[in-house]
A tleap script that builds the chain and sets N, CA, C and O, in Angstrom:
source leaprc.protein.ff14SB
mol = sequence {
  NMET PRO MET LYS TYR VAL MET LEU ARG LEU
  ASP GLY GLY GLU LEU LEU PRO LEU LEU PHE
  PRO GLU PHE MET GLN HIE SER HIE ILE ALA
  GLN SER VAL PRO ALA THR VAL VAL SER ALA
  GLY HIE VAL PHE LEU GLU ASP GLY LYS ILE
  ILE ALA ARG GLY GLY SER SER SER LEU ASP
  VAL LEU SER ARG ASP GLU ASP SER GLY ILE
  ILE GLN ALA TYR PHE ASP GLY GLN ASN VAL
  ILE GLN GLN GLU CLEU
}
set mol.1.N position { 60.152 -35.758 90.446 }
set mol.1.CA position { 60.002 -37.011 91.003 }
set mol.1.C position { 60.614 -37.650 91.726 }
set mol.1.O position { 61.766 -38.029 91.511 }
set mol.2.N position { 59.783 -37.945 92.977 }
set mol.2.CA position { 60.624 -38.354 93.473 }
set mol.2.C position { 60.612 -39.784 93.712 }
set mol.2.O position { 59.586 -40.462 93.771 }
set mol.3.N position { 61.732 -40.188 93.840 }
set mol.3.CA position { 61.615 -42.336 93.339 }
set mol.3.C position { 61.886 -42.689 94.565 }
set mol.3.O position { 62.197 -41.902 95.459 }
set mol.4.N position { 61.772 -44.008 94.684 }
set mol.4.CA position { 62.752 -44.630 95.990 }
set mol.4.C position { 63.892 -45.481 95.691 }
set mol.4.O position { 64.007 -45.814 94.511 }
set mol.5.N position { 64.675 -45.860 96.440 }
set mol.5.CA position { 65.622 -46.351 96.864 }
set mol.5.C position { 65.823 -47.649 97.871 }
set mol.5.O position { 64.859 -47.958 98.571 }
set mol.6.N position { 67.083 -48.442 97.970 }
set mol.6.CA position { 66.883 -49.529 99.235 }
set mol.6.C position { 68.416 -49.320 98.961 }
set mol.6.O position { 68.828 -48.944 97.863 }
set mol.7.N position { 69.449 -49.659 100.319 }
set mol.7.CA position { 70.685 -49.363 100.166 }
set mol.7.C position { 70.970 -51.070 100.453 }
set mol.7.O position { 70.039 -51.842 100.681 }
set mol.8.N position { 72.514 -51.529 100.394 }
set mol.8.CA position { 72.165 -53.427 99.744 }
set mol.8.C position { 73.731 -53.308 100.642 }
set mol.8.O position { 74.491 -52.482 100.135 }
set mol.9.N position { 74.224 -53.956 101.765 }
set mol.9.CA position { 75.044 -54.003 102.159 }
set mol.9.C position { 75.525 -56.195 101.336 }
set mol.9.O position { 75.167 -57.283 101.786 }
set mol.10.N position { 76.452 -55.831 100.026 }
set mol.10.CA position { 77.005 -56.838 99.845 }
set mol.10.C position { 77.524 -57.789 100.417 }
set mol.10.O position { 77.545 -57.492 101.611 }
set mol.11.N position { 78.174 -59.254 100.191 }
set mol.11.CA position { 78.960 -59.899 100.955 }
set mol.11.C position { 80.247 -59.423 101.075 }
set mol.11.O position { 80.772 -59.883 102.089 }
set mol.12.N position { 81.043 -58.612 100.386 }
set mol.12.CA position { 82.306 -57.563 101.255 }
set mol.12.C position { 81.951 -57.080 102.274 }
set mol.12.O position { 82.685 -56.956 103.254 }
set mol.13.N position { 80.271 -56.577 102.192 }
set mol.13.CA position { 80.739 -55.031 103.096 }
set mol.13.C position { 80.108 -53.925 102.246 }
set mol.13.O position { 79.314 -53.171 102.806 }
set mol.14.N position { 80.299 -53.808 101.353 }
set mol.14.CA position { 80.180 -52.961 100.589 }
set mol.14.C position { 78.624 -52.141 100.479 }
set mol.14.O position { 77.646 -52.576 101.087 }
set mol.15.N position { 78.586 -51.328 99.912 }
set mol.15.CA position { 77.989 -50.253 100.574 }
set mol.15.C position { 77.038 -50.341 98.632 }
set mol.15.O position { 77.841 -50.263 97.703 }
set mol.16.N position { 75.254 -50.509 98.155 }
set mol.16.CA position { 75.089 -50.774 97.167 }
set mol.16.C position { 73.826 -49.772 97.266 }
set mol.16.O position { 72.936 -50.024 98.078 }
set mol.17.N position { 73.739 -48.418 96.277 }
set mol.17.CA position { 71.772 -48.215 96.268 }
set mol.17.C position { 71.164 -48.462 95.410 }
set mol.17.O position { 71.706 -47.805 94.522 }
set mol.18.N position { 70.123 -49.124 94.844 }
set mol.18.CA position { 69.405 -49.407 94.199 }
set mol.18.C position { 68.047 -48.443 94.439 }
set mol.18.O position { 67.266 -48.449 95.390 }
set mol.19.N position { 68.055 -47.301 92.770 }
set mol.19.CA position { 67.020 -46.337 92.863 }
set mol.19.C position { 66.026 -46.936 92.056 }
set mol.19.O position { 66.228 -48.032 91.533 }
set mol.20.N position { 64.810 -46.217 91.886 }
set mol.20.CA position { 64.098 -46.882 90.906 }
set mol.20.C position { 62.270 -46.689 91.206 }
set mol.20.O position { 61.878 -46.559 92.366 }
set mol.21.N position { 61.464 -46.693 90.253 }
set mol.21.CA position { 60.454 -45.572 90.056 }
set mol.21.C position { 59.557 -45.774 91.141 }
set mol.21.O position { 59.614 -46.815 91.796 }
set mol.22.N position { 58.421 -44.536 91.488 }
set mol.22.CA position { 57.554 -44.782 93.138 }
set mol.22.C position { 56.840 -46.153 93.359 }
set mol.22.O position { 56.915 -47.025 94.224 }
set mol.23.N position { 55.996 -45.948 92.026 }
set mol.23.CA position { 55.470 -47.352 92.089 }
set mol.23.C position { 55.924 -48.803 92.408 }
set mol.23.O position { 55.004 -49.585 92.648 }
set mol.24.N position { 56.685 -49.096 92.433 }
set mol.24.CA position { 57.346 -50.783 92.651 }
set mol.24.C position { 57.382 -50.509 94.156 }
set mol.24.O position { 57.016 -49.421 94.601 }
set mol.25.N position { 57.695 -51.211 94.710 }
set mol.25.CA position { 58.087 -52.151 96.406 }
set mol.25.C position { 59.130 -51.560 96.336 }
set mol.25.O position { 59.833 -51.320 95.354 }
set mol.26.N position { 59.285 -51.246 97.652 }
set mol.26.CA position { 61.028 -51.889 98.077 }
set mol.26.C position { 61.326 -53.600 98.641 }
set mol.26.O position { 62.468 -54.057 98.696 }
set mol.27.N position { 60.174 -54.346 99.002 }
set mol.27.CA position { 60.586 -55.108 99.175 }
set mol.27.C position { 60.414 -56.085 98.200 }
set mol.27.O position { 60.257 -57.254 98.551 }
set mol.28.N position { 60.423 -55.691 96.713 }
set mol.28.CA position { 60.212 -56.815 95.721 }
set mol.28.C position { 61.511 -56.074 95.179 }
set mol.28.O position { 62.295 -56.951 95.542 }
set mol.29.N position { 62.096 -55.395 94.755 }
set mol.29.CA position { 63.557 -55.346 95.435 }
set mol.29.C position { 64.575 -56.158 95.733 }
set mol.29.O position { 65.100 -57.176 95.281 }
set mol.30.N position { 64.677 -55.565 96.441 }
set mol.30.CA position { 65.104 -56.032 97.737 }
set mol.30.C position { 65.696 -57.617 97.576 }
set mol.30.O position { 66.797 -58.166 97.611 }
set mol.31.N position { 63.584 -58.200 97.283 }
set mol.31.CA position { 64.239 -59.530 97.023 }
set mol.31.C position { 64.996 -59.911 95.976 }
set mol.31.O position { 66.007 -60.594 96.140 }
set mol.32.N position { 64.650 -59.574 94.989 }
set mol.32.CA position { 65.556 -59.231 92.795 }
set mol.32.C position { 67.047 -59.479 93.729 }
set mol.32.O position { 67.359 -60.656 93.545 }
set mol.33.N position { 67.711 -59.040 94.329 }
set mol.33.CA position { 69.475 -59.118 94.913 }
set mol.33.C position { 69.801 -59.702 95.950 }
set mol.33.O position { 69.395 -58.990 96.869 }
set mol.34.N position { 70.413 -60.788 96.448 }
set mol.34.CA position { 70.975 -61.697 97.355 }
set mol.34.C position { 72.182 -60.877 97.751 }
set mol.34.O position { 73.345 -60.964 97.356 }
set mol.35.N position { 71.462 -59.820 98.885 }
set mol.35.CA position { 72.367 -59.018 99.861 }
set mol.35.C position { 71.291 -58.573 101.403 }
set mol.35.O position { 70.258 -59.032 101.890 }
set mol.36.N position { 71.737 -58.045 101.564 }
set mol.36.CA position { 71.654 -57.211 103.276 }
set mol.36.C position { 70.944 -56.139 103.384 }
set mol.36.O position { 71.708 -55.224 103.691 }
set mol.37.N position { 69.821 -55.754 103.286 }
set mol.37.CA position { 68.869 -53.956 103.656 }
set mol.37.C position { 69.606 -53.984 104.715 }
set mol.37.O position { 70.007 -54.712 105.623 }
set mol.38.N position { 69.655 -52.682 104.178 }
set mol.38.CA position { 70.461 -51.097 105.260 }
set mol.38.C position { 69.763 -50.529 105.829 }
set mol.38.O position { 69.621 -50.240 107.017 }
set mol.39.N position { 69.110 -50.272 104.638 }
set mol.39.CA position { 68.010 -48.809 105.295 }
set mol.39.C position { 67.499 -49.176 103.685 }
set mol.39.O position { 67.927 -50.057 102.938 }
set mol.40.N position { 66.041 -47.800 103.364 }
set mol.40.CA position { 65.512 -47.523 102.322 }
set mol.40.C position { 64.422 -46.326 103.217 }
set mol.40.O position { 64.070 -45.956 104.336 }
set mol.41.N position { 64.219 -46.062 101.509 }
set mol.41.CA position { 63.325 -44.694 101.784 }
set mol.41.C position { 63.191 -43.297 100.264 }
set mol.41.O position { 63.809 -43.436 99.208 }
set mol.42.N position { 62.596 -42.521 100.459 }
set mol.42.CA position { 62.321 -42.237 99.243 }
set mol.42.C position { 63.389 -41.095 98.543 }
set mol.42.O position { 63.807 -40.277 99.363 }
set mol.43.N position { 63.797 -40.955 97.400 }
set mol.43.CA position { 65.022 -40.042 96.580 }
set mol.43.C position { 64.571 -39.174 96.363 }
set mol.43.O position { 63.667 -39.373 95.552 }
set mol.44.N position { 64.707 -37.718 96.761 }
set mol.44.CA position { 63.951 -36.700 96.347 }
set mol.44.C position { 65.273 -35.533 96.199 }
set mol.44.O position { 66.113 -35.471 97.097 }
set mol.45.N position { 65.392 -34.233 94.441 }
set mol.45.CA position { 66.960 -33.404 94.351 }
set mol.45.C position { 66.245 -32.380 94.481 }
set mol.45.O position { 65.378 -31.845 93.789 }
set mol.46.N position { 66.916 -32.079 95.875 }
set mol.46.CA position { 66.286 -30.857 96.109 }
set mol.46.C position { 67.856 -29.271 96.339 }
set mol.46.O position { 68.873 -29.153 97.022 }
set mol.47.N position { 67.207 -28.522 95.418 }
set mol.47.CA position { 68.494 -27.184 95.193 }
set mol.47.C position { 69.879 -28.350 94.731 }
set mol.47.O position { 70.937 -28.702 95.253 }
set mol.48.N position { 69.447 -28.525 93.999 }
set mol.48.CA position { 70.805 -29.491 93.430 }
set mol.48.C position { 71.383 -30.969 93.917 }
set mol.48.O position { 72.274 -31.663 93.429 }
set mol.49.N position { 70.707 -31.134 94.826 }
set mol.49.CA position { 71.165 -32.199 96.261 }
set mol.49.C position { 70.241 -33.227 96.063 }
set mol.49.O position { 69.029 -33.053 95.938 }
set mol.50.N position { 71.046 -34.715 96.023 }
set mol.50.CA position { 70.341 -35.828 96.324 }
set mol.50.C position { 69.655 -35.844 98.380 }
set mol.50.O position { 70.119 -35.711 99.513 }
set mol.51.N position { 68.830 -36.003 97.949 }
set mol.51.CA position { 68.047 -35.772 99.787 }
set mol.51.C position { 67.851 -37.108 99.811 }
set mol.51.O position { 67.041 -37.350 98.916 }
set mol.52.N position { 68.354 -38.694 100.692 }
set mol.52.CA position { 67.595 -39.385 100.600 }
set mol.52.C position { 66.588 -38.943 102.774 }
set mol.52.O position { 66.956 -38.514 103.867 }
set mol.53.N position { 65.077 -39.541 102.001 }
set mol.53.CA position { 64.181 -39.436 103.826 }
set mol.53.C position { 63.772 -40.500 103.343 }
set mol.53.O position { 63.959 -41.077 102.271 }
set mol.54.N position { 62.860 -40.825 104.756 }
set mol.54.CA position { 61.530 -42.221 105.073 }
set mol.54.C position { 61.823 -43.113 105.365 }
set mol.54.O position { 62.809 -43.324 106.071 }
set mol.55.N position { 60.686 -44.366 104.698 }
set mol.55.CA position { 61.511 -45.327 105.051 }
set mol.55.C position { 60.638 -45.854 104.101 }
set mol.55.O position { 60.110 -45.338 103.116 }
set mol.56.N position { 60.564 -47.354 104.733 }
set mol.56.CA position { 59.681 -48.406 103.732 }
set mol.56.C position { 58.912 -49.271 104.882 }
set mol.56.O position { 59.282 -49.996 105.806 }
set mol.57.N position { 57.837 -48.896 104.440 }
set mol.57.CA position { 57.152 -49.895 105.187 }
set mol.57.C position { 56.950 -51.199 104.955 }
set mol.57.O position { 56.340 -52.078 105.562 }
set mol.58.N position { 57.620 -51.162 103.891 }
set mol.58.CA position { 57.256 -53.067 103.123 }
set mol.58.C position { 58.308 -54.068 103.984 }
set mol.58.O position { 57.965 -55.144 104.474 }
set mol.59.N position { 60.380 -53.180 104.106 }
set mol.59.CA position { 60.525 -53.659 104.551 }
set mol.59.C position { 61.026 -53.483 106.073 }
set mol.59.O position { 61.834 -54.142 106.726 }
set mol.60.N position { 60.308 -52.439 106.374 }
set mol.60.CA position { 60.070 -51.845 107.980 }
set mol.60.C position { 61.870 -51.152 108.177 }
set mol.60.O position { 62.649 -51.254 109.124 }
set mol.61.N position { 61.965 -50.699 107.296 }
set mol.61.CA position { 63.608 -50.154 107.568 }
set mol.61.C position { 63.465 -48.467 107.159 }
set mol.61.O position { 62.871 -48.241 106.105 }
set mol.62.N position { 64.012 -47.216 107.986 }
set mol.62.CA position { 63.535 -45.912 107.618 }
set mol.62.C position { 65.372 -45.636 106.891 }
set mol.62.O position { 66.310 -46.429 106.975 }
set mol.63.N position { 65.364 -44.500 106.340 }
set mol.63.CA position { 66.581 -44.454 105.602 }
set mol.63.C position { 67.523 -43.762 106.733 }
set mol.63.O position { 66.874 -43.542 107.756 }
set mol.64.N position { 69.215 -43.264 106.836 }
set mol.64.CA position { 69.807 -42.959 107.728 }
set mol.64.C position { 70.306 -42.031 106.849 }
set mol.64.O position { 69.934 -41.866 105.687 }
set mol.65.N position { 71.274 -41.347 107.519 }
set mol.65.CA position { 71.587 -39.931 107.375 }
set mol.65.C position { 72.398 -39.907 106.381 }
set mol.65.O position { 72.339 -39.147 105.415 }
set mol.66.N position { 73.448 -41.027 106.661 }
set mol.66.CA position { 74.562 -41.057 105.052 }
set mol.66.C position { 73.706 -41.506 103.747 }
set mol.66.O position { 74.049 -40.896 102.734 }
set mol.67.N position { 72.987 -42.155 103.622 }
set mol.67.CA position { 71.700 -42.433 102.616 }
set mol.67.C position { 72.441 -41.501 100.577 }
set mol.67.O position { 72.875 -41.903 99.497 }
set mol.68.N position { 72.089 -40.079 101.317 }
set mol.68.CA position { 72.561 -39.281 100.757 }
set mol.68.C position { 74.035 -39.062 99.759 }
set mol.68.O position { 74.461 -38.891 98.616 }
set mol.69.N position { 74.332 -39.196 100.956 }
set mol.69.CA position { 76.407 -39.058 100.696 }
set mol.69.C position { 76.420 -39.902 99.926 }
set mol.69.O position { 76.771 -39.610 98.783 }
set mol.70.N position { 76.096 -41.095 100.196 }
set mol.70.CA position { 76.103 -42.164 99.300 }
set mol.70.C position { 75.939 -42.367 98.126 }
set mol.70.O position { 76.653 -43.154 97.504 }
set mol.71.N position { 75.054 -41.758 97.637 }
set mol.71.CA position { 73.695 -41.319 96.498 }
set mol.71.C position { 74.340 -40.632 96.036 }
set mol.71.O position { 74.998 -41.179 95.152 }
set mol.72.N position { 74.524 -39.716 96.143 }
set mol.72.CA position { 75.040 -38.768 95.070 }
set mol.72.C position { 76.989 -38.823 94.827 }
set mol.72.O position { 77.563 -38.303 93.870 }
set mol.73.N position { 77.541 -39.432 95.734 }
set mol.73.CA position { 78.769 -40.143 95.313 }
set mol.73.C position { 78.567 -41.059 93.929 }
set mol.73.O position { 79.683 -41.056 93.410 }
set mol.74.N position { 77.866 -41.665 93.281 }
set mol.74.CA position { 77.061 -42.572 92.724 }
set mol.74.C position { 76.946 -41.478 91.654 }
set mol.74.O position { 77.438 -41.618 90.534 }
set mol.75.N position { 76.297 -40.415 92.032 }
set mol.75.CA position { 75.548 -39.724 90.951 }
set mol.75.C position { 76.893 -38.764 89.959 }
set mol.75.O position { 76.909 -38.662 88.733 }
set mol.76.N position { 78.146 -38.028 91.155 }
set mol.76.CA position { 78.643 -37.548 90.751 }
set mol.76.C position { 79.905 -37.921 89.884 }
set mol.76.O position { 80.622 -37.172 89.220 }
set mol.77.N position { 79.977 -39.195 90.058 }
set mol.77.CA position { 80.178 -40.176 88.685 }
set mol.77.C position { 81.789 -40.428 89.670 }
set mol.77.O position { 82.721 -39.972 89.008 }
set mol.78.N position { 82.173 -40.907 90.765 }
set mol.78.CA position { 82.704 -41.680 91.873 }
set mol.78.C position { 82.657 -42.857 91.558 }
set mol.78.O position { 83.669 -43.549 91.668 }
set mol.79.N position { 81.567 -43.335 91.126 }
set mol.79.CA position { 81.434 -45.042 90.914 }
set mol.79.C position { 82.146 -45.840 92.329 }
set mol.79.O position { 81.693 -46.984 92.360 }
set mol.80.N position { 82.422 -45.770 92.665 }
set mol.80.CA position { 83.231 -46.307 94.194 }
set mol.80.C position { 81.958 -47.429 95.163 }
set mol.80.O position { 81.203 -46.939 96.003 }
set mol.81.N position { 81.963 -48.589 94.893 }
set mol.81.CA position { 81.472 -48.836 96.124 }
set mol.81.C position { 81.768 -49.232 97.500 }
set mol.81.O position { 82.769 -49.903 97.749 }
set mol.82.N position { 80.831 -48.798 98.541 }
set mol.82.CA position { 81.239 -47.780 99.530 }
set mol.82.C position { 81.405 -49.320 100.806 }
set mol.82.O position { 80.877 -50.407 100.573 }
set mol.83.N position { 82.226 -49.027 102.062 }
set mol.83.CA position { 82.635 -49.728 102.426 }
set mol.83.C position { 81.741 -49.230 103.568 }
set mol.83.O position { 82.273 -48.281 104.143 }
set mol.84.N position { 80.395 -49.616 104.141 }
set mol.84.CA position { 80.072 -49.785 105.026 }
set mol.84.C position { 80.606 -48.918 106.391 }
set mol.84.O position { 81.700 -48.439 106.093 }
set mol.85.N position { 80.355 -48.670 107.313 }
set mol.85.CA position { 81.552 -47.960 108.530 }
set mol.85.C position { 81.249 -49.038 109.377 }
set mol.85.O position { 81.797 -49.133 110.475 }
savepdb mol mol.pdb
quit
């Protein structure tokens, strides 16, 4: 089952992905955290890999190619908030 995500940039420049159920709106999640929205979309599991794609009409942003890798790093146990380049 696909889920949604919002990629946020915290005040220090760190990237933080938030994953949530599909029935919730991107904009509601984004408004609950004091951070800047970088991208948003849907998350899928394909061949054992996390794939982020699509976008958010409520936030008017698209997913980015690097989002899949950032989200995957959290699931791989790296648990390191990544800096945006």
